[in-house]
Biotite code that builds the C-alpha atoms (Angstrom):
import biotite.structure as struc

atoms = struc.array([
    struc.Atom([4.259, -29.178, -11.132], chain_id="A", res_id=1, res_name="UNK", atom_name="CA", element="C"),
    struc.Atom([0.639, -28.410, -12.081], chain_id="A", res_id=2, res_name="UNK", atom_name="CA", element="C"),
    struc.Atom([-1.931, -30.934, -11.378], chain_id="A", res_id=3, res_name="UNK", atom_name="CA", element="C"),
    struc.Atom([-5.537, -31.243, -12.474], chain_id="A", res_id=4, res_name="UNK", atom_name="CA", element="C"),
    struc.Atom([-7.942, -31.798, -9.690], chain_id="A", res_id=5, res_name="UNK", atom_name="CA", element="C"),
    struc.Atom([-11.587, -32.561, -10.277], chain_id="A", res_id=6, res_name="UNK", atom_name="CA", element="C"),
    struc.Atom([-13.529, -32.687, -13.521], chain_id="A", res_id=7, res_name="UNK", atom_name="CA", element="C"),
    struc.Atom([-13.747, -28.875, -13.947], chain_id="A", res_id=8, res_name="UNK", atom_name="CA", element="C"),
    struc.Atom([-10.441, -27.216, -14.705], chain_id="A", res_id=9, res_name="UNK", atom_name="CA", element="C"),
    struc.Atom([-10.439, -23.552, -14.244], chain_id="A", res_id=10, res_name="UNK", atom_name="CA", element="C"),
    struc.Atom([-11.266, -21.610, -17.451], chain_id="A", res_id=11, res_name="UNK", atom_name="CA", element="C"),
    struc.Atom([-10.952, -17.785, -17.141], chain_id="A", res_id=12, res_name="UNK", atom_name="CA", element="C"),
    struc.Atom([-8.666, -14.981, -16.175], chain_id="A", res_id=13, res_name="UNK", atom_name="CA", element="C"),
    struc.Atom([-7.009, -14.339, -12.890], chain_id="A", res_id=14, res_name="UNK", atom_name="CA", element="C"),
    struc.Atom([-7.049, -10.594, -12.083], chain_id="A", res_id=15, res_name="UNK", atom_name="CA", element="C"),
    struc.Atom([-4.436, -10.529, -9.269], chain_id="A", res_id=16, res_name="UNK", atom_name="CA", element="C"),
    struc.Atom([-2.102, -12.989, -7.515], chain_id="A", res_id=17, res_name="UNK", atom_name="CA", element="C"),
    struc.Atom([-0.482, -12.292, -4.098], chain_id="A", res_id=18, res_name="UNK", atom_name="CA", element="C"),
    struc.Atom([2.253, -14.294, -2.526], chain_id="A", res_id=19, res_name="UNK", atom_name="CA", element="C"),
    struc.Atom([2.257, -13.951, 1.205], chain_id="A", res_id=20, res_name="UNK", atom_name="CA", element="C"),
    struc.Atom([5.561, -15.546, 2.489], chain_id="A", res_id=21, res_name="UNK", atom_name="CA", element="C"),
    struc.Atom([3.544, -16.767, 5.495], chain_id="A", res_id=22, res_name="UNK", atom_name="CA", element="C"),
    struc.Atom([0.311, -18.618, 6.358], chain_id="A", res_id=23, res_name="UNK", atom_name="CA", element="C"),
    struc.Atom([-2.430, -16.195, 6.739], chain_id="A", res_id=24, res_name="UNK", atom_name="CA", element="C"),
    struc.Atom([-4.148, -16.107, 10.091], chain_id="A", res_id=25, res_name="UNK", atom_name="CA", element="C"),
    struc.Atom([-7.845, -15.947, 10.515], chain_id="A", res_id=26, res_name="UNK", atom_name="CA", element="C"),
    struc.Atom([-7.486, -12.340, 11.490], chain_id="A", res_id=27, res_name="UNK", atom_name="CA", element="C"),
    struc.Atom([-5.482, -11.431, 8.338], chain_id="A", res_id=28, res_name="UNK", atom_name="CA", element="C"),
    struc.Atom([-8.190, -13.087, 6.166], chain_id="A", res_id=29, res_name="UNK", atom_name="CA", element="C"),
    struc.Atom([-10.954, -11.158, 8.159], chain_id="A", res_id=30, res_name="UNK", atom_name="CA", element="C"),
    struc.Atom([-9.006, -7.786, 7.714], chain_id="A", res_id=31, res_name="UNK", atom_name="CA", element="C"),
    struc.Atom([-8.620, -8.200, 3.992], chain_id="A", res_id=32, res_name="UNK", atom_name="CA", element="C"),
    struc.Atom([-12.216, -9.512, 3.557], chain_id="A", res_id=33, res_name="UNK", atom_name="CA", element="C"),
    struc.Atom([-13.533, -6.352, 5.476], chain_id="A", res_id=34, res_name="UNK", atom_name="CA", element="C"),
    struc.Atom([-11.370, -3.897, 3.431], chain_id="A", res_id=35, res_name="UNK", atom_name="CA", element="C"),
    struc.Atom([-12.588, -5.368, 0.207], chain_id="A", res_id=36, res_name="UNK", atom_name="CA", element="C"),
    struc.Atom([-16.252, -5.486, 1.212], chain_id="A", res_id=37, res_name="UNK", atom_name="CA", element="C"),
    struc.Atom([-16.264, -1.948, 2.838], chain_id="A", res_id=38, res_name="UNK", atom_name="CA", element="C"),
    struc.Atom([-14.161, -0.561, -0.210], chain_id="A", res_id=39, res_name="UNK", atom_name="CA", element="C"),
    struc.Atom([-12.621, 2.157, 2.061], chain_id="A", res_id=40, res_name="UNK", atom_name="CA", element="C"),
    struc.Atom([-9.796, 2.406, 4.437], chain_id="A", res_id=41, res_name="UNK", atom_name="CA", element="C"),
    struc.Atom([-9.257, 5.365, 6.927], chain_id="A", res_id=42, res_name="UNK", atom_name="CA", element="C"),
    struc.Atom([-5.829, 6.679, 7.635], chain_id="A", res_id=43, res_name="UNK", atom_name="CA", element="C"),
    struc.Atom([-4.420, 9.500, 9.877], chain_id="A", res_id=44, res_name="UNK", atom_name="CA", element="C"),
    struc.Atom([-1.223, 11.344, 9.018], chain_id="A", res_id=45, res_name="UNK", atom_name="CA", element="C"),
    struc.Atom([1.535, 11.678, 11.705], chain_id="A", res_id=46, res_name="UNK", atom_name="CA", element="C"),
    struc.Atom([2.828, 14.933, 13.086], chain_id="A", res_id=47, res_name="UNK", atom_name="CA", element="C"),
    struc.Atom([4.934, 15.160, 9.967], chain_id="A", res_id=48, res_name="UNK", atom_name="CA", element="C"),
    struc.Atom([1.874, 15.069, 7.570], chain_id="A", res_id=49, res_name="UNK", atom_name="CA", element="C"),
    struc.Atom([2.908, 11.615, 6.161], chain_id="A", res_id=50, res_name="UNK", atom_name="CA", element="C"),
    struc.Atom([1.010, 8.331, 6.016], chain_id="A", res_id=51, res_name="UNK", atom_name="CA", element="C"),
    struc.Atom([1.833, 5.043, 4.304], chain_id="A", res_id=52, res_name="UNK", atom_name="CA", element="C"),
    struc.Atom([-0.947, 3.458, 2.247], chain_id="A", res_id=53, res_name="UNK", atom_name="CA", element="C"),
    struc.Atom([-1.686, 0.266, 0.127], chain_id="A", res_id=54, res_name="UNK", atom_name="CA", element="C"),
    struc.Atom([-5.296, -0.527, -0.764], chain_id="A", res_id=55, res_name="UNK", atom_name="CA", element="C"),
    struc.Atom([-6.752, -3.463, -2.755], chain_id="A", res_id=56, res_name="UNK", atom_name="CA", element="C"),
    struc.Atom([-8.850, -1.316, -4.961], chain_id="A", res_id=57, res_name="UNK", atom_name="CA", element="C"),
    struc.Atom([-8.618, 1.583, -7.412], chain_id="A", res_id=58, res_name="UNK", atom_name="CA", element="C"),
    struc.Atom([-8.875, 4.907, -5.657], chain_id="A", res_id=59, res_name="UNK", atom_name="CA", element="C"),
    struc.Atom([-8.062, 8.556, -5.954], chain_id="A", res_id=60, res_name="UNK", atom_name="CA", element="C"),
    struc.Atom([-5.745, 10.921, -4.123], chain_id="A", res_id=61, res_name="UNK", atom_name="CA", element="C"),
    struc.Atom([-7.801, 12.968, -1.611], chain_id="A", res_id=62, res_name="UNK", atom_name="CA", element="C"),
    struc.Atom([-7.826, 16.753, -1.883], chain_id="A", res_id=63, res_name="UNK", atom_name="CA", element="C"),
    struc.Atom([-4.793, 18.324, -0.379], chain_id="A", res_id=64, res_name="UNK", atom_name="CA", element="C"),
    struc.Atom([-2.686, 15.270, -0.613], chain_id="A", res_id=65, res_name="UNK", atom_name="CA", element="C"),
    struc.Atom([0.223, 14.174, -2.795], chain_id="A", res_id=66, res_name="UNK", atom_name="CA", element="C"),
    struc.Atom([1.242, 10.514, -3.361], chain_id="A", res_id=67, res_name="UNK", atom_name="CA", element="C"),
    struc.Atom([4.914, 9.414, -3.477], chain_id="A", res_id=68, res_name="UNK", atom_name="CA", element="C"),
    struc.Atom([6.807, 6.192, -4.137], chain_id="A", res_id=69, res_name="UNK", atom_name="CA", element="C"),
    struc.Atom([10.314, 5.333, -3.119], chain_id="A", res_id=70, res_name="UNK", atom_name="CA", element="C"),
    struc.Atom([12.209, 5.517, -6.466], chain_id="A", res_id=71, res_name="UNK", atom_name="CA", element="C"),
    struc.Atom([15.707, 5.079, -5.135], chain_id="A", res_id=72, res_name="UNK", atom_name="CA", element="C"),
    struc.Atom([17.715, 3.874, -2.069], chain_id="A", res_id=73, res_name="UNK", atom_name="CA", element="C"),
    struc.Atom([21.110, 5.094, -1.260], chain_id="A", res_id=74, res_name="UNK", atom_name="CA", element="C"),
    struc.Atom([23.406, 4.235, 1.660], chain_id="A", res_id=75, res_name="UNK", atom_name="CA", element="C"),
    struc.Atom([22.073, 7.128, 3.558], chain_id="A", res_id=76, res_name="UNK", atom_name="CA", element="C"),
    struc.Atom([18.593, 8.017, 2.298], chain_id="A", res_id=77, res_name="UNK", atom_name="CA", element="C"),
    struc.Atom([15.742, 7.396, 0.108], chain_id="A", res_id=78, res_name="UNK", atom_name="CA", element="C"),
    struc.Atom([14.315, 9.279, -2.801], chain_id="A", res_id=79, res_name="UNK", atom_name="CA", element="C"),
    struc.Atom([10.677, 10.071, -2.978], chain_id="A", res_id=80, res_name="UNK", atom_name="CA", element="C"),
    struc.Atom([9.193, 10.643, -6.401], chain_id="A", res_id=81, res_name="UNK", atom_name="CA", element="C"),
    struc.Atom([5.851, 12.212, -6.727], chain_id="A", res_id=82, res_name="UNK", atom_name="CA", element="C"),
    struc.Atom([3.370, 10.114, -8.687], chain_id="A", res_id=83, res_name="UNK", atom_name="CA", element="C"),
    struc.Atom([-0.051, 11.664, -8.052], chain_id="A", res_id=84, res_name="UNK", atom_name="CA", element="C"),
    struc.Atom([-1.696, 14.649, -6.622], chain_id="A", res_id=85, res_name="UNK", atom_name="CA", element="C"),
    struc.Atom([-5.308, 15.485, -5.502], chain_id="A", res_id=86, res_name="UNK", atom_name="CA", element="C"),
    struc.Atom([-7.870, 13.795, -7.626], chain_id="A", res_id=87, res_name="UNK", atom_name="CA", element="C"),
    struc.Atom([-5.444, 11.606, -9.607], chain_id="A", res_id=88, res_name="UNK", atom_name="CA", element="C"),
    struc.Atom([-6.214, 7.836, -9.815], chain_id="A", res_id=89, res_name="UNK", atom_name="CA", element="C"),
    struc.Atom([-4.090, 5.252, -8.090], chain_id="A", res_id=90, res_name="UNK", atom_name="CA", element="C"),
    struc.Atom([-4.305, 1.616, -9.300], chain_id="A", res_id=91, res_name="UNK", atom_name="CA", element="C"),
    struc.Atom([-5.069, -1.084, -6.806], chain_id="A", res_id=92, res_name="UNK", atom_name="CA", element="C"),
    struc.Atom([-2.192, -2.396, -4.814], chain_id="A", res_id=93, res_name="UNK", atom_name="CA", element="C"),
    struc.Atom([0.296, 0.440, -5.372], chain_id="A", res_id=94, res_name="UNK", atom_name="CA", element="C"),
    struc.Atom([2.087, 1.079, -2.066], chain_id="A", res_id=95, res_name="UNK", atom_name="CA", element="C"),
    struc.Atom([2.441, 4.857, -1.638], chain_id="A", res_id=96, res_name="UNK", atom_name="CA", element="C"),
    struc.Atom([3.575, 7.510, 0.876], chain_id="A", res_id=97, res_name="UNK", atom_name="CA", element="C"),
    struc.Atom([0.739, 10.152, 1.250], chain_id="A", res_id=98, res_name="UNK", atom_name="CA", element="C"),
    struc.Atom([1.551, 13.742, 2.240], chain_id="A", res_id=99, res_name="UNK", atom_name="CA", element="C"),
    struc.Atom([-1.019, 16.062, 3.526], chain_id="A", res_id=100, res_name="UNK", atom_name="CA", element="C"),
    struc.Atom([-1.571, 18.240, 6.624], chain_id="A", res_id=101, res_name="UNK", atom_name="CA", element="C"),
    struc.Atom([-0.105, 16.977, 9.919], chain_id="A", res_id=102, res_name="UNK", atom_name="CA", element="C"),
    struc.Atom([-2.475, 14.876, 11.959], chain_id="A", res_id=103, res_name="UNK", atom_name="CA", element="C"),
    struc.Atom([-5.262, 14.917, 9.490], chain_id="A", res_id=104, res_name="UNK", atom_name="CA", element="C"),
    struc.Atom([-7.773, 12.110, 8.811], chain_id="A", res_id=105, res_name="UNK", atom_name="CA", element="C"),
    struc.Atom([-8.459, 10.883, 5.350], chain_id="A", res_id=106, res_name="UNK", atom_name="CA", element="C"),
    struc.Atom([-10.247, 7.998, 3.677], chain_id="A", res_id=107, res_name="UNK", atom_name="CA", element="C"),
    struc.Atom([-9.305, 6.095, 0.500], chain_id="A", res_id=108, res_name="UNK", atom_name="CA", element="C"),
    struc.Atom([-12.406, 4.800, -1.107], chain_id="A", res_id=109, res_name="UNK", atom_name="CA", element="C"),
    struc.Atom([-12.853, 2.357, -4.035], chain_id="A", res_id=110, res_name="UNK", atom_name="CA", element="C"),
    struc.Atom([-13.722, 4.001, -7.370], chain_id="A", res_id=111, res_name="UNK", atom_name="CA", element="C"),
    struc.Atom([-14.976, 2.544, -10.682], chain_id="A", res_id=112, res_name="UNK", atom_name="CA", element="C"),
    struc.Atom([-12.300, 0.220, -11.835], chain_id="A", res_id=113, res_name="UNK", atom_name="CA", element="C"),
    struc.Atom([-12.849, 1.187, -15.506], chain_id="A", res_id=114, res_name="UNK", atom_name="CA", element="C"),
    struc.Atom([-11.516, 4.670, -14.658], chain_id="A", res_id=115, res_name="UNK", atom_name="CA", element="C"),
    struc.Atom([-8.143, 5.202, -16.506], chain_id="A", res_id=116, res_name="UNK", atom_name="CA", element="C"),
    struc.Atom([-5.065, 6.573, -14.810], chain_id="A", res_id=117, res_name="UNK", atom_name="CA", element="C"),
    struc.Atom([-4.359, 9.948, -16.348], chain_id="A", res_id=118, res_name="UNK", atom_name="CA", element="C"),
    struc.Atom([-1.014, 10.392, -14.616], chain_id="A", res_id=119, res_name="UNK", atom_name="CA", element="C"),
    struc.Atom([2.215, 8.210, -15.128], chain_id="A", res_id=120, res_name="UNK", atom_name="CA", element="C"),
    struc.Atom([1.717, 4.460, -15.382], chain_id="A", res_id=121, res_name="UNK", atom_name="CA", element="C"),
    struc.Atom([2.560, 3.730, -11.710], chain_id="A", res_id=122, res_name="UNK", atom_name="CA", element="C"),
    struc.Atom([2.893, -0.034, -12.349], chain_id="A", res_id=123, res_name="UNK", atom_name="CA", element="C"),
    struc.Atom([5.998, 0.533, -14.552], chain_id="A", res_id=124, res_name="UNK", atom_name="CA", element="C"),
    struc.Atom([7.818, 3.011, -12.149], chain_id="A", res_id=125, res_name="UNK", atom_name="CA", element="C"),
    struc.Atom([10.551, 1.802, -9.782], chain_id="A", res_id=126, res_name="UNK", atom_name="CA", element="C"),
    struc.Atom([9.027, 1.464, -6.315], chain_id="A", res_id=127, res_name="UNK", atom_name="CA", element="C"),
    struc.Atom([10.847, 0.156, -3.484], chain_id="A", res_id=128, res_name="UNK", atom_name="CA", element="C"),
    struc.Atom([7.894, 0.222, -1.151], chain_id="A", res_id=129, res_name="UNK", atom_name="CA", element="C"),
    struc.Atom([6.334, -3.040, -0.139], chain_id="A", res_id=130, res_name="UNK", atom_name="CA", element="C"),
    struc.Atom([2.613, -2.985, 0.614], chain_id="A", res_id=131, res_name="UNK", atom_name="CA", element="C"),
    struc.Atom([0.690, -5.225, 2.975], chain_id="A", res_id=132, res_name="UNK", atom_name="CA", element="C"),
    struc.Atom([-3.100, -5.539, 3.097], chain_id="A", res_id=133, res_name="UNK", atom_name="CA", element="C"),
    struc.Atom([-2.948, -7.134, 6.631], chain_id="A", res_id=134, res_name="UNK", atom_name="CA", element="C"),
    struc.Atom([-0.963, -6.314, 9.723], chain_id="A", res_id=135, res_name="UNK", atom_name="CA", element="C"),
    struc.Atom([2.709, -6.973, 9.121], chain_id="A", res_id=136, res_name="UNK", atom_name="CA", element="C"),
    struc.Atom([5.558, -7.293, 11.663], chain_id="A", res_id=137, res_name="UNK", atom_name="CA", element="C"),
    struc.Atom([8.921, -6.110, 10.245], chain_id="A", res_id=138, res_name="UNK", atom_name="CA", element="C"),
    struc.Atom([11.575, -8.053, 12.187], chain_id="A", res_id=139, res_name="UNK", atom_name="CA", element="C"),
    struc.Atom([14.590, -6.375, 13.587], chain_id="A", res_id=140, res_name="UNK", atom_name="CA", element="C"),
    struc.Atom([16.852, -5.060, 10.865], chain_id="A", res_id=141, res_name="UNK", atom_name="CA", element="C"),
    struc.Atom([14.815, -6.463, 7.992], chain_id="A", res_id=142, res_name="UNK", atom_name="CA", element="C"),
    struc.Atom([12.886, -3.277, 6.775], chain_id="A", res_id=143, res_name="UNK", atom_name="CA", element="C"),
    struc.Atom([12.289, 0.334, 7.054], chain_id="A", res_id=144, res_name="UNK", atom_name="CA", element="C"),
    struc.Atom([9.212, 2.062, 8.262], chain_id="A", res_id=145, res_name="UNK", atom_name="CA", element="C"),
    struc.Atom([7.979, 5.607, 8.321], chain_id="A", res_id=146, res_name="UNK", atom_name="CA", element="C"),
    struc.Atom([7.888, 7.175, 11.763], chain_id="A", res_id=147, res_name="UNK", atom_name="CA", element="C"),
    struc.Atom([4.949, 9.551, 12.630], chain_id="A", res_id=148, res_name="UNK", atom_name="CA", element="C"),
    struc.Atom([7.441, 12.272, 13.503], chain_id="A", res_id=149, res_name="UNK", atom_name="CA", element="C"),
    struc.Atom([9.999, 13.590, 11.288], chain_id="A", res_id=150, res_name="UNK", atom_name="CA", element="C"),
    struc.Atom([10.112, 12.667, 7.657], chain_id="A", res_id=151, res_name="UNK", atom_name="CA", element="C"),
    struc.Atom([12.528, 9.776, 7.387], chain_id="A", res_id=152, res_name="UNK", atom_name="CA", element="C"),
    struc.Atom([12.381, 6.020, 6.965], chain_id="A", res_id=153, res_name="UNK", atom_name="CA", element="C"),
    struc.Atom([13.809, 4.185, 9.778], chain_id="A", res_id=154, res_name="UNK", atom_name="CA", element="C"),
    struc.Atom([15.347, 0.731, 9.826], chain_id="A", res_id=155, res_name="UNK", atom_name="CA", element="C"),
    struc.Atom([13.538, -1.471, 12.313], chain_id="A", res_id=156, res_name="UNK", atom_name="CA", element="C"),
    struc.Atom([15.736, -1.554, 15.410], chain_id="A", res_id=157, res_name="UNK", atom_name="CA", element="C"),
    struc.Atom([13.110, -3.920, 17.194], chain_id="A", res_id=158, res_name="UNK", atom_name="CA", element="C"),
    struc.Atom([10.275, -5.869, 15.855], chain_id="A", res_id=159, res_name="UNK", atom_name="CA", element="C"),
    struc.Atom([7.672, -3.264, 14.567], chain_id="A", res_id=160, res_name="UNK", atom_name="CA", element="C"),
    struc.Atom([4.171, -4.095, 13.566], chain_id="A", res_id=161, res_name="UNK", atom_name="CA", element="C"),
    struc.Atom([2.448, -2.071, 10.674], chain_id="A", res_id=162, res_name="UNK", atom_name="CA", element="C"),
    struc.Atom([-1.175, -1.590, 10.471], chain_id="A", res_id=163, res_name="UNK", atom_name="CA", element="C"),
    struc.Atom([-3.205, -3.244, 7.748], chain_id="A", res_id=164, res_name="UNK", atom_name="CA", element="C"),
    struc.Atom([-3.220, -1.509, 4.303], chain_id="A", res_id=165, res_name="UNK", atom_name="CA", element="C"),
    struc.Atom([0.200, 0.204, 4.784], chain_id="A", res_id=166, res_name="UNK", atom_name="CA", element="C"),
    struc.Atom([3.670, -0.300, 3.501], chain_id="A", res_id=167, res_name="UNK", atom_name="CA", element="C"),
    struc.Atom([7.300, -0.398, 4.500], chain_id="A", res_id=168, res_name="UNK", atom_name="CA", element="C"),
])
């Protein structure tokens, strides 16, 4: 039930809403605040050249990288669909798997939000990845994560903590 509190009801638009499924810790809020203030997040690919990313701002795919979503899950595998390549725009909050050179550092930086996506409308594609702006612990058996070796997603056999701005 909606309630009206105070004498000044909200008049305006809401750009984004996130439901967290947990109470955010002080550290969670600090991480998200810092990412949105700094408007950039650094990543390192694993020995397989992959990294998972989900940032709270519009960004572009770095040179030498390709972005994928998980478009299908079968009993034995996942299907990656290429959605963007070097220079293409990624909307805020879209969880992706980036592929580039093994063990390379890259930074996703905020760009002008009025920049239009020239590639496929990523918000309408099936994407089974779930992004998290703060650290997230996947409990045993409840999710899959990308190992830094090999090129497969693995079911969490033990609790596994993902870094901020990643996905599973």
